N, CA, C, O and the ligand as a Tripos MOL2 file, in Angstrom:
@<TRIPOS>MOLECULE
protein
  261   259    66     0     0
PROTEIN
NO_CHARGES

@<TRIPOS>ATOM
      1 N          89.6190  194.3310   -3.1900 N.3       1 MET1
      2 CA         88.6030  194.7710   -2.2280 C.3       1 MET1
      3 C          87.4950  195.5510   -2.9270 C.2       1 MET1
      4 O          87.7450  196.5210   -3.6420 O.2       1 MET1
      5 N          86.2820  195.1030   -2.7010 N.am      2 LYS2
      6 CA         85.1520  195.7760   -3.3480 C.3       2 LYS2
      7 C          84.6640  196.9570   -2.5250 C.2       2 LYS2
      8 O          84.5850  196.8910   -1.2980 O.2       2 LYS2
      9 N          84.3440  198.0240   -3.2140 N.am      3 VAL3
     10 CA         83.7800  199.1900   -2.5460 C.3       3 VAL3
     11 C          82.2730  199.0450   -2.5130 C.2       3 VAL3
     12 O          81.6320  198.8640   -3.5490 O.2       3 VAL3
     13 N          81.7200  199.1240   -1.3350 N.am      4 LYS4
     14 CA         80.2670  199.0050   -1.2170 C.3       4 LYS4
     15 C          79.5840  200.3070   -1.6280 C.2       4 LYS4
     16 O          79.8280  201.3660   -1.0500 O.2       4 LYS4
     17 N          78.7390  200.2060   -2.6220 N.am      5 THR5
     18 CA         77.9440  201.3680   -3.0070 C.3       5 THR5
     19 C          76.4910  200.9390   -3.0720 C.2       5 THR5
     20 O          76.1630  199.8590   -3.5650 O.2       5 THR5
     21 N          75.6560  201.7800   -2.5790 N.am      6 TYR6
     22 CA         74.2340  201.4950   -2.6030 C.3       6 TYR6
     23 C          73.7000  201.6970   -4.0140 C.2       6 TYR6
     24 O          73.8690  202.7610   -4.6090 O.2       6 TYR6
     25 N          73.0590  200.6690   -4.5360 N.am      7 LEU7
     26 CA         72.4710  200.7970   -5.8630 C.3       7 LEU7
     27 C          70.9550  200.9090   -5.7380 C.2       7 LEU7
     28 O          70.3070  200.0230   -5.1810 O.2       7 LEU7
     29 N          70.4030  201.9770   -6.2470 N.am      8 PRO8
     30 CA         68.9560  202.1760   -6.1430 C.3       8 PRO8
     31 C          68.2050  201.1330   -6.9670 C.2       8 PRO8
     32 O          68.6800  200.6900   -8.0130 O.2       8 PRO8
     33 N          67.0230  200.7480   -6.4810 N.am      9 LYS9
     34 CA         66.2380  199.7430   -7.1890 C.3       9 LYS9
     35 C          65.1910  200.3750   -8.0730 C.2       9 LYS9
     36 O          64.7410  199.7700   -9.0470 O.2       9 LYS9
     37 N          64.8000  201.5900   -7.7360 N.am     10 VAL10
     38 CA         63.8290  202.2960   -8.5590 C.3      10 VAL10
     39 C          64.2620  203.7480   -8.7490 C.2      10 VAL10
     40 O          65.0530  204.2840   -7.9720 O.2      10 VAL10
     41 N          63.7340  204.3600   -9.7850 N.am     11 ILE11
     42 CA         63.9940  205.7680  -10.0410 C.3      11 ILE11
     43 C          62.8620  206.5910   -9.4440 C.2      11 ILE11
     44 O          61.6880  206.3160   -9.6900 O.2      11 ILE11
     45 N          63.2140  207.5850   -8.6690 N.am     12 HIS12
     46 CA         62.2160  208.5020   -8.1520 C.3      12 HIS12
     47 C          62.2750  209.8050   -8.9290 C.2      12 HIS12
     48 O          63.3110  210.1770   -9.4790 O.2      12 HIS12
     49 N          61.1530  210.4820   -8.9590 N.am     13 ILE13
     50 CA         61.0890  211.7630   -9.6510 C.3      13 ILE13
     51 C          61.1160  212.8810   -8.6160 C.2      13 ILE13
     52 O          60.4390  212.8060   -7.5910 O.2      13 ILE13
     53 N          61.8910  213.9050   -8.8880 N.am     14 SER14
     54 CA         61.9740  215.0350   -7.9670 C.3      14 SER14
     55 C          60.6720  215.8230   -7.9820 C.2      14 SER14
     56 O          60.1000  216.1010   -9.0360 O.2      14 SER14
     57 N          60.2210  216.1740   -6.7810 N.am     15 GLY15
     58 CA         59.0010  216.9620   -6.6790 C.3      15 GLY15
     59 C          59.2950  218.4280   -6.4590 C.2      15 GLY15
     60 O          60.3790  218.9090   -6.7880 O.2      15 GLY15
     61 N          58.3340  219.1340   -5.9030 N.am     16 ASP16
     62 CA         58.5010  220.5610   -5.6340 C.3      16 ASP16
     63 C          59.4740  220.8080   -4.4870 C.2      16 ASP16
     64 O          60.1990  221.8030   -4.4730 O.2      16 ASP16
     65 N          59.4770  219.8880   -3.5300 N.am     17 LYS17
     66 CA         60.3460  220.0500   -2.3790 C.3      17 LYS17
     67 C          61.7690  219.6100   -2.7280 C.2      17 LYS17
     68 O          61.9720  218.5740   -3.3600 O.2      17 LYS17
     69 N          62.7560  220.4200   -2.3030 N.am     18 PRO18
     70 CA         64.1390  220.1360   -2.6620 C.3      18 PRO18
     71 C          64.7160  218.8980   -1.9710 C.2      18 PRO18
     72 O          65.6950  218.3170   -2.4380 O.2      18 PRO18
     73 N          64.1000  218.5030   -0.8570 N.am     19 ASP19
     74 CA         64.6650  217.3790   -0.1060 C.3      19 ASP19
     75 C          63.7940  216.1280   -0.1550 C.2      19 ASP19
     76 O          64.0500  215.1490    0.5470 O.2      19 ASP19
     77 N          62.7710  216.1760   -0.9900 N.am     20 GLU20
     78 CA         61.8770  215.0250   -1.0970 C.3      20 GLU20
     79 C          61.5970  214.6860   -2.5510 C.2      20 GLU20
     80 O          61.6160  215.5510   -3.4280 O.2      20 GLU20
     81 N          61.3410  213.4270   -2.7790 N.am     21 TYR21
     82 CA         60.8820  213.0300   -4.1070 C.3      21 TYR21
     83 C          59.3780  213.2260   -4.1810 C.2      21 TYR21
     84 O          58.7220  213.4830   -3.1720 O.2      21 TYR21
     85 N          58.8490  213.1040   -5.3640 N.am     22 LEU22
     86 CA         57.4250  213.3190   -5.5980 C.3      22 LEU22
     87 C          56.5620  212.4440   -4.6960 C.2      22 LEU22
     88 O          55.5100  212.8800   -4.2290 O.2      22 LEU22
     89 N          56.9950  211.2260   -4.4510 N.am     23 CYS23
     90 CA         56.2090  210.2840   -3.6620 C.3      23 CYS23
     91 C          56.3510  210.5260   -2.1670 C.2      23 CYS23
     92 O          55.6960  209.8540   -1.3700 O.2      23 CYS23
     93 N          57.2020  211.4830   -1.7690 N.am     24 GLY24
     94 CA         57.3370  211.8160   -0.3580 C.3      24 GLY24
     95 C          58.5480  211.2060    0.3110 C.2      24 GLY24
     96 O          58.8300  211.4980    1.4730 O.2      24 GLY24
     97 N          59.2650  210.3670   -0.4030 N.am     25 ILE25
     98 CA         60.4670  209.7690    0.1680 C.3      25 ILE25
     99 C          61.5780  210.8080    0.2270 C.2      25 ILE25
    100 O          61.8060  211.5650   -0.7170 O.2      25 ILE25
    101 N          62.2530  210.8190    1.3550 N.am     26 LYS26
    102 CA         63.3410  211.7770    1.5460 C.3      26 LYS26
    103 C          64.5010  211.4490    0.6130 C.2      26 LYS26
    104 O          64.8620  210.2880    0.4180 O.2      26 LYS26
    105 N          65.0600  212.4860    0.0540 N.am     27 LYS27
    106 CA         66.2440  212.2970   -0.7760 C.3      27 LYS27
    107 C          67.4390  212.0310    0.1120 C.2      27 LYS27
    108 O          67.6230  212.6810    1.1410 O.2      27 LYS27
    109 N          68.2380  211.0810   -0.2920 N.am     28 ASP28
    110 CA         69.4770  210.8210    0.4140 C.3      28 ASP28
    111 C          70.6040  210.8590   -0.6080 C.2      28 ASP28
    112 O          70.9580  209.8500   -1.2170 O.2      28 ASP28
    113 N          71.1420  212.0300   -0.7710 N.am     29 GLY29
    114 CA         72.1610  212.2460   -1.7970 C.3      29 GLY29
    115 C          73.3480  211.3180   -1.6720 C.2      29 GLY29
    116 O          73.9500  210.9240   -2.6710 O.2      29 GLY29
    117 N          73.6840  210.9680   -0.4320 N.am     30 SER30
    118 CA         74.8780  210.1670   -0.2180 C.3      30 SER30
    119 C          74.7020  208.7320   -0.6790 C.2      30 SER30
    120 O          75.6850  208.0310   -0.9200 O.2      30 SER30
    121 N          73.4550  208.2870   -0.8040 N.am     31 SER31
    122 CA         73.2240  206.8980   -1.1790 C.3      31 SER31
    123 C          73.3390  206.6830   -2.6880 C.2      31 SER31
    124 O          73.4480  205.5540   -3.1660 O.2      31 SER31
    125 N          73.3130  207.7680   -3.4030 N.am     32 TRP32
    126 CA         73.4300  207.6550   -4.8630 C.3      32 TRP32
    127 C          74.8280  208.0230   -5.3090 C.2      32 TRP32
    128 O          75.2500  209.1750   -5.2080 O.2      32 TRP32
    129 N          75.5230  207.0420   -5.7930 N.am     33 HIS33
    130 CA         76.8290  207.3060   -6.3500 C.3      33 HIS33
    131 C          76.6360  208.0650   -7.6540 C.2      33 HIS33
    132 O          75.6960  207.8080   -8.4060 O.2      33 HIS33
    133 N          77.5340  208.9970   -7.9070 N.am     34 ASN34
    134 CA         77.3750  209.8500   -9.0800 C.3      34 ASN34
    135 C          77.1800  209.0720  -10.3770 C.2      34 ASN34
    136 O          76.3560  209.4490  -11.2110 O.2      34 ASN34
    137 N          77.9140  208.0200  -10.5440 N.am     35 ARG35
    138 CA         77.8300  207.2970  -11.8170 C.3      35 ARG35
    139 C          76.4920  206.5820  -11.9800 C.2      35 ARG35
    140 O          76.1220  206.1770  -13.0820 O.2      35 ARG35
    141 N          75.7730  206.4330  -10.8690 N.am     36 CYS36
    142 CA         74.4630  205.8040  -10.9490 C.3      36 CYS36
    143 C          73.4200  206.7560  -11.5300 C.2      36 CYS36
    144 O          72.3260  206.3470  -11.9180 O.2      36 CYS36
    145 N          73.7790  208.0040  -11.5770 N.am     37 LEU37
    146 CA         72.8200  209.0060  -12.0210 C.3      37 LEU37
    147 C          72.8730  209.2250  -13.5370 C.2      37 LEU37
    148 O          72.1380  210.0540  -14.0730 O.2      37 LEU37
    149 N          73.7180  208.5010  -14.2020 N.am     38 THR38
    150 CA         73.7750  208.6390  -15.6560 C.3      38 THR38
    151 C          72.5320  208.0270  -16.2700 C.2      38 THR38
    152 O          71.9530  207.0910  -15.7190 O.2      38 THR38
    153 N          72.1300  208.5500  -17.3930 N.am     39 ASP39
    154 CA         70.9320  208.0480  -18.0660 C.3      39 ASP39
    155 C          71.0330  206.5610  -18.3540 C.2      39 ASP39
    156 O          70.0560  205.8220  -18.2380 O.2      39 ASP39
    157 N          72.2180  206.1400  -18.7280 N.am     40 LYS40
    158 CA         72.4030  204.7400  -19.1020 C.3      40 LYS40
    159 C          72.0200  203.8200  -17.9560 C.2      40 LYS40
    160 O          71.3600  202.7990  -18.1540 O.2      40 LYS40
    161 N          72.4420  204.1940  -16.7560 N.am     41 PHE41
    162 CA         72.1240  203.3820  -15.5940 C.3      41 PHE41
    163 C          70.6470  203.5210  -15.2350 C.2      41 PHE41
    164 O          69.9650  202.5400  -14.9390 O.2      41 PHE41
    165 N          70.1760  204.7570  -15.2700 N.am     42 ALA42
    166 CA         68.7920  205.0300  -14.8750 C.3      42 ALA42
    167 C          67.8020  204.2820  -15.7440 C.2      42 ALA42
    168 O          66.7380  203.8750  -15.2780 O.2      42 ALA42
    169 N          68.1530  204.1030  -17.0050 N.am     43 LYS43
    170 CA         67.2300  203.4410  -17.9330 C.3      43 LYS43
    171 C          67.0440  201.9660  -17.6170 C.2      43 LYS43
    172 O          66.0890  201.3410  -18.0790 O.2      43 LYS43
    173 N          67.9540  201.4150  -16.8340 N.am     44 THR44
    174 CA         67.8310  200.0020  -16.4910 C.3      44 THR44
    175 C          66.9120  199.8030  -15.2960 C.2      44 THR44
    176 O          66.5630  198.6720  -14.9590 O.2      44 THR44
    177 N          66.5170  200.9020  -14.6520 N.am     45 LEU45
    178 CA         65.6920  200.8080  -13.4590 C.3      45 LEU45
    179 C          64.2400  201.1610  -13.7450 C.2      45 LEU45
    180 O          63.9560  202.0090  -14.5920 O.2      45 LEU45
    181 N          63.3270  200.5150  -13.0410 N.am     46 PRO46
    182 CA         61.9210  200.8710  -13.1800 C.3      46 PRO46
    183 C          61.6200  202.1640  -12.4500 C.2      46 PRO46
    184 O          62.2920  202.5220  -11.4830 O.2      46 PRO46
    185 N          60.6170  202.8460  -12.9190 N.am     47 LEU47
    186 CA         60.2020  204.0900  -12.2670 C.3      47 LEU47
    187 C          59.4200  203.7520  -11.0100 C.2      47 LEU47
    188 O          58.6380  202.8020  -11.0000 O.2      47 LEU47
    189 N          59.6220  204.5140   -9.9630 N.am     48 CYS48
    190 CA         58.8750  204.3520   -8.7260 C.3      48 CYS48
    191 C          57.3800  204.4480   -9.0440 C.2      48 CYS48
    192 O          56.9370  205.3950   -9.6940 O.2      48 CYS48
    193 N          56.6130  203.4670   -8.5840 N.am     49 GLU49
    194 CA         55.1940  203.3990   -8.9270 C.3      49 GLU49
    195 C          54.4330  204.6370   -8.4850 C.2      49 GLU49
    196 O          53.6300  205.1950   -9.2330 O.2      49 GLU49
    197 N          54.7000  205.0530   -7.2650 N.am     50 ARG50
    198 CA         54.0100  206.2070   -6.6860 C.3      50 ARG50
    199 C          54.3920  207.4880   -7.4480 C.2      50 ARG50
    200 O          53.5310  208.3050   -7.7770 O.2      50 ARG50
    201 N          55.6760  207.6460   -7.7190 N.am     51 CYS51
    202 CA         56.1360  208.8100   -8.4710 C.3      51 CYS51
    203 C          55.4910  208.8240   -9.8470 C.2      51 CYS51
    204 O          55.0540  209.8680  -10.3320 O.2      51 CYS51
    205 N          55.4370  207.6660  -10.4610 N.am     52 SER52
    206 CA         54.8550  207.5400  -11.7940 C.3      52 SER52
    207 C          53.3880  207.9480  -11.7890 C.2      52 SER52
    208 O          52.9310  208.6790  -12.6680 O.2      52 SER52
    209 N          52.6590  207.4650  -10.7900 N.am     53 GLU53
    210 CA         51.2390  207.7900  -10.6370 C.3      53 GLU53
    211 C          51.0380  209.2870  -10.5020 C.2      53 GLU53
    212 O          50.2050  209.8880  -11.1810 O.2      53 GLU53
    213 N          51.8230  209.8750   -9.6060 N.am     54 LEU54
    214 CA         51.6900  211.2970   -9.3250 C.3      54 LEU54
    215 C          52.0550  212.1370  -10.5450 C.2      54 LEU54
    216 O          51.4030  213.1430  -10.8260 O.2      54 LEU54
    217 N          53.0770  211.7350  -11.2570 N.am     55 THR55
    218 CA         53.4700  212.4540  -12.4650 C.3      55 THR55
    219 C          52.3500  212.4160  -13.4780 C.2      55 THR55
    220 O          52.0650  213.4070  -14.1500 O.2      55 THR55
    221 N          51.7190  211.2590  -13.5790 N.am     56 ASP56
    222 CA         50.5950  211.0730  -14.4820 C.3      56 ASP56
    223 C          49.4740  212.0510  -14.1670 C.2      56 ASP56
    224 O          48.9160  212.6870  -15.0620 O.2      56 ASP56
    225 N          49.1530  212.1630  -12.8820 N.am     57 LEU57
    226 CA         48.0900  213.0590  -12.4280 C.3      57 LEU57
    227 C          48.4240  214.5060  -12.7390 C.2      57 LEU57
    228 O          47.5810  215.2570  -13.2310 O.2      57 LEU57
    229 N          49.6640  214.8940  -12.4480 N.am     58 VAL58
    230 CA         50.1060  216.2650  -12.7050 C.3      58 VAL58
    231 C          50.0360  216.5530  -14.1960 C.2      58 VAL58
    232 O          49.5870  217.6190  -14.6170 O.2      58 VAL58
    233 N          50.4820  215.5980  -14.9790 N.am     59 TYR59
    234 CA         50.4950  215.7690  -16.4240 C.3      59 TYR59
    235 C          49.0870  215.8990  -16.9740 C.2      59 TYR59
    236 O          48.8150  216.7690  -17.8020 O.2      59 TYR59
    237 N          48.2000  215.0440  -16.5180 N.am     60 LYS60
    238 CA         46.8130  215.0850  -16.9870 C.3      60 LYS60
    239 C          46.1220  216.3870  -16.5950 C.2      60 LYS60
    240 O          45.3350  216.9470  -17.3580 O.2      60 LYS60
    241 N          46.4380  216.8570  -15.3780 N.am     61 ALA61
    242 CA         45.8720  218.1120  -14.9220 C.3      61 ALA61
    243 C          46.3970  219.2710  -15.7620 C.2      61 ALA61
    244 O          45.6760  220.2250  -16.0550 O.2      61 ALA61
    245 N          47.6580  219.1690  -16.1380 N.am     62 ALA62
    246 CA         48.3020  220.2530  -16.8830 C.3      62 ALA62
    247 C          47.7330  220.3580  -18.3050 C.2      62 ALA62
    248 O          47.5490  221.4650  -18.8100 O.2      62 ALA62
    249 N          47.4550  219.2270  -18.9520 N.am     63 ILE63
    250 CA         47.0060  219.2950  -20.3430 C.3      63 ILE63
    251 C          45.5230  219.6310  -20.4470 C.2      63 ILE63
    252 O          45.0150  219.8700  -21.5430 O.2      63 ILE63
    253 N          44.8340  219.6500  -19.3240 N.am     64 LYS64
    254 CA         43.4180  220.0170  -19.3470 C.3      64 LYS64
    255 C          43.2600  221.5260  -19.5540 C.2      64 LYS64
    256 O          42.2380  221.9930  -20.0550 O.2      64 LYS64
    257 N          44.2740  222.2650  -19.1660 N.am     65 GLU65
    258 CA         44.1640  223.7170  -19.2120 C.3      65 GLU65
    259 C          44.5340  224.2790  -20.5750 C.2      65 GLU65
    260 O          44.4910  225.4930  -20.7740 O.2      65 GLU65
    261 ZN         59.1340  207.6620   -5.7070 Zn       66 ZN66
@<TRIPOS>BOND
     1     1     2 1
     2     2     3 1
     3     3     4 2
     4     3     5 am
     5     5     6 1
     6     6     7 1
     7     7     8 2
     8     7     9 am
     9     9    10 1
    10    10    11 1
    11    11    12 2
    12    11    13 am
    13    13    14 1
    14    14    15 1
    15    15    16 2
    16    15    17 am
    17    17    18 1
    18    18    19 1
    19    19    20 2
    20    19    21 am
    21    21    22 1
    22    22    23 1
    23    23    24 2
    24    23    25 am
    25    25    26 1
    26    26    27 1
    27    27    28 2
    28    27    29 am
    29    29    30 1
    30    30    31 1
    31    31    32 2
    32    31    33 am
    33    33    34 1
    34    34    35 1
    35    35    36 2
    36    35    37 am
    37    37    38 1
    38    38    39 1
    39    39    40 2
    40    39    41 am
    41    41    42 1
    42    42    43 1
    43    43    44 2
    44    43    45 am
    45    45    46 1
    46    46    47 1
    47    47    48 2
    48    47    49 am
    49    49    50 1
    50    50    51 1
    51    51    52 2
    52    51    53 am
    53    53    54 1
    54    54    55 1
    55    55    56 2
    56    55    57 am
    57    57    58 1
    58    58    59 1
    59    59    60 2
    60    59    61 am
    61    61    62 1
    62    62    63 1
    63    63    64 2
    64    63    65 am
    65    65    66 1
    66    66    67 1
    67    67    68 2
    68    67    69 am
    69    69    70 1
    70    70    71 1
    71    71    72 2
    72    71    73 am
    73    73    74 1
    74    74    75 1
    75    75    76 2
    76    75    77 am
    77    77    78 1
    78    78    79 1
    79    79    80 2
    80    79    81 am
    81    81    82 1
    82    82    83 1
    83    83    84 2
    84    83    85 am
    85    85    86 1
    86    86    87 1
    87    87    88 2
    88    87    89 am
    89    89    90 1
    90    90    91 1
    91    91    92 2
    92    91    93 am
    93    93    94 1
    94    94    95 1
    95    95    96 2
    96    95    97 am
    97    97    98 1
    98    98    99 1
    99    99   100 2
   100    99   101 am
   101   101   102 1
   102   102   103 1
   103   103   104 2
   104   103   105 am
   105   105   106 1
   106   106   107 1
   107   107   108 2
   108   107   109 am
   109   109   110 1
   110   110   111 1
   111   111   112 2
   112   111   113 am
   113   113   114 1
   114   114   115 1
   115   115   116 2
   116   115   117 am
   117   117   118 1
   118   118   119 1
   119   119   120 2
   120   119   121 am
   121   121   122 1
   122   122   123 1
   123   123   124 2
   124   123   125 am
   125   125   126 1
   126   126   127 1
   127   127   128 2
   128   127   129 am
   129   129   130 1
   130   130   131 1
   131   131   132 2
   132   131   133 am
   133   133   134 1
   134   134   135 1
   135   135   136 2
   136   135   137 am
   137   137   138 1
   138   138   139 1
   139   139   140 2
   140   139   141 am
   141   141   142 1
   142   142   143 1
   143   143   144 2
   144   143   145 am
   145   145   146 1
   146   146   147 1
   147   147   148 2
   148   147   149 am
   149   149   150 1
   150   150   151 1
   151   151   152 2
   152   151   153 am
   153   153   154 1
   154   154   155 1
   155   155   156 2
   156   155   157 am
   157   157   158 1
   158   158   159 1
   159   159   160 2
   160   159   161 am
   161   161   162 1
   162   162   163 1
   163   163   164 2
   164   163   165 am
   165   165   166 1
   166   166   167 1
   167   167   168 2
   168   167   169 am
   169   169   170 1
   170   170   171 1
   171   171   172 2
   172   171   173 am
   173   173   174 1
   174   174   175 1
   175   175   176 2
   176   175   177 am
   177   177   178 1
   178   178   179 1
   179   179   180 2
   180   179   181 am
   181   181   182 1
   182   182   183 1
   183   183   184 2
   184   183   185 am
   185   185   186 1
   186   186   187 1
   187   187   188 2
   188   187   189 am
   189   189   190 1
   190   190   191 1
   191   191   192 2
   192   191   193 am
   193   193   194 1
   194   194   195 1
   195   195   196 2
   196   195   197 am
   197   197   198 1
   198   198   199 1
   199   199   200 2
   200   199   201 am
   201   201   202 1
   202   202   203 1
   203   203   204 2
   204   203   205 am
   205   205   206 1
   206   206   207 1
   207   207   208 2
   208   207   209 am
   209   209   210 1
   210   210   211 1
   211   211   212 2
   212   211   213 am
   213   213   214 1
   214   214   215 1
   215   215   216 2
   216   215   217 am
   217   217   218 1
   218   218   219 1
   219   219   220 2
   220   219   221 am
   221   221   222 1
   222   222   223 1
   223   223   224 2
   224   223   225 am
   225   225   226 1
   226   226   227 1
   227   227   228 2
   228   227   229 am
   229   229   230 1
   230   230   231 1
   231   231   232 2
   232   231   233 am
   233   233   234 1
   234   234   235 1
   235   235   236 2
   236   235   237 am
   237   237   238 1
   238   238   239 1
   239   239   240 2
   240   239   241 am
   241   241   242 1
   242   242   243 1
   243   243   244 2
   244   243   245 am
   245   245   246 1
   246   246   247 1
   247   247   248 2
   248   247   249 am
   249   249   250 1
   250   250   251 1
   251   251   252 2
   252   251   253 am
   253   253   254 1
   254   254   255 1
   255   255   256 2
   256   255   257 am
   257   257   258 1
   258   258   259 1
   259   259   260 2
@<TRIPOS>SUBSTRUCTURE
     1 MET1         2 RESIDUE 1 A MET
     2 LYS2         6 RESIDUE 1 A LYS
     3 VAL3        10 RESIDUE 1 A VAL
     4 LYS4        14 RESIDUE 1 A LYS
     5 THR5        18 RESIDUE 1 A THR
     6 TYR6        22 RESIDUE 1 A TYR
     7 LEU7        26 RESIDUE 1 A LEU
     8 PRO8        30 RESIDUE 1 A PRO
     9 LYS9        34 RESIDUE 1 A LYS
    10 VAL10       38 RESIDUE 1 A VAL
    11 ILE11       42 RESIDUE 1 A ILE
    12 HIS12       46 RESIDUE 1 A HIS
    13 ILE13       50 RESIDUE 1 A ILE
    14 SER14       54 RESIDUE 1 A SER
    15 GLY15       58 RESIDUE 1 A GLY
    16 ASP16       62 RESIDUE 1 A ASP
    17 LYS17       66 RESIDUE 1 A LYS
    18 PRO18       70 RESIDUE 1 A PRO
    19 ASP19       74 RESIDUE 1 A ASP
    20 GLU20       78 RESIDUE 1 A GLU
    21 TYR21       82 RESIDUE 1 A TYR
    22 LEU22       86 RESIDUE 1 A LEU
    23 CYS23       90 RESIDUE 1 A CYS
    24 GLY24       94 RESIDUE 1 A GLY
    25 ILE25       98 RESIDUE 1 A ILE
    26 LYS26      102 RESIDUE 1 A LYS
    27 LYS27      106 RESIDUE 1 A LYS
    28 ASP28      110 RESIDUE 1 A ASP
    29 GLY29      114 RESIDUE 1 A GLY
    30 SER30      118 RESIDUE 1 A SER
    31 SER31      122 RESIDUE 1 A SER
    32 TRP32      126 RESIDUE 1 A TRP
    33 HIS33      130 RESIDUE 1 A HIS
    34 ASN34      134 RESIDUE 1 A ASN
    35 ARG35      138 RESIDUE 1 A ARG
    36 CYS36      142 RESIDUE 1 A CYS
    37 LEU37      146 RESIDUE 1 A LEU
    38 THR38      150 RESIDUE 1 A THR
    39 ASP39      154 RESIDUE 1 A ASP
    40 LYS40      158 RESIDUE 1 A LYS
    41 PHE41      162 RESIDUE 1 A PHE
    42 ALA42      166 RESIDUE 1 A ALA
    43 LYS43      170 RESIDUE 1 A LYS
    44 THR44      174 RESIDUE 1 A THR
    45 LEU45      178 RESIDUE 1 A LEU
    46 PRO46      182 RESIDUE 1 A PRO
    47 LEU47      186 RESIDUE 1 A LEU
    48 CYS48      190 RESIDUE 1 A CYS
    49 GLU49      194 RESIDUE 1 A GLU
    50 ARG50      198 RESIDUE 1 A ARG
    51 CYS51      202 RESIDUE 1 A CYS
    52 SER52      206 RESIDUE 1 A SER
    53 GLU53      210 RESIDUE 1 A GLU
    54 LEU54      214 RESIDUE 1 A LEU
    55 THR55      218 RESIDUE 1 A THR
    56 ASP56      222 RESIDUE 1 A ASP
    57 LEU57      226 RESIDUE 1 A LEU
    58 VAL58      230 RESIDUE 1 A VAL
    59 TYR59      234 RESIDUE 1 A TYR
    60 LYS60      238 RESIDUE 1 A LYS
    61 ALA61      242 RESIDUE 1 A ALA
    62 ALA62      246 RESIDUE 1 A ALA
    63 ILE63      250 RESIDUE 1 A ILE
    64 LYS64      254 RESIDUE 1 A LYS
    65 GLU65      258 RESIDUE 1 A GLU
    66 ZN66       261 GROUP 0 **** ****
């Protein structure tokens, strides 16, 4: 019998809010199985486009100062 676990399709980046990702999507801790959070697994997934964009903006703003 297979155990159904939700596998994320993209990696989101955590933002300032504890319950939301940078792109505004609500975090759902229960949907991420612990073993999916390992770097090895995460590296196989693409970064969320919106999160990536926003990180880029934050980074560019930060290095200007
Ligand atoms: Zn995202």
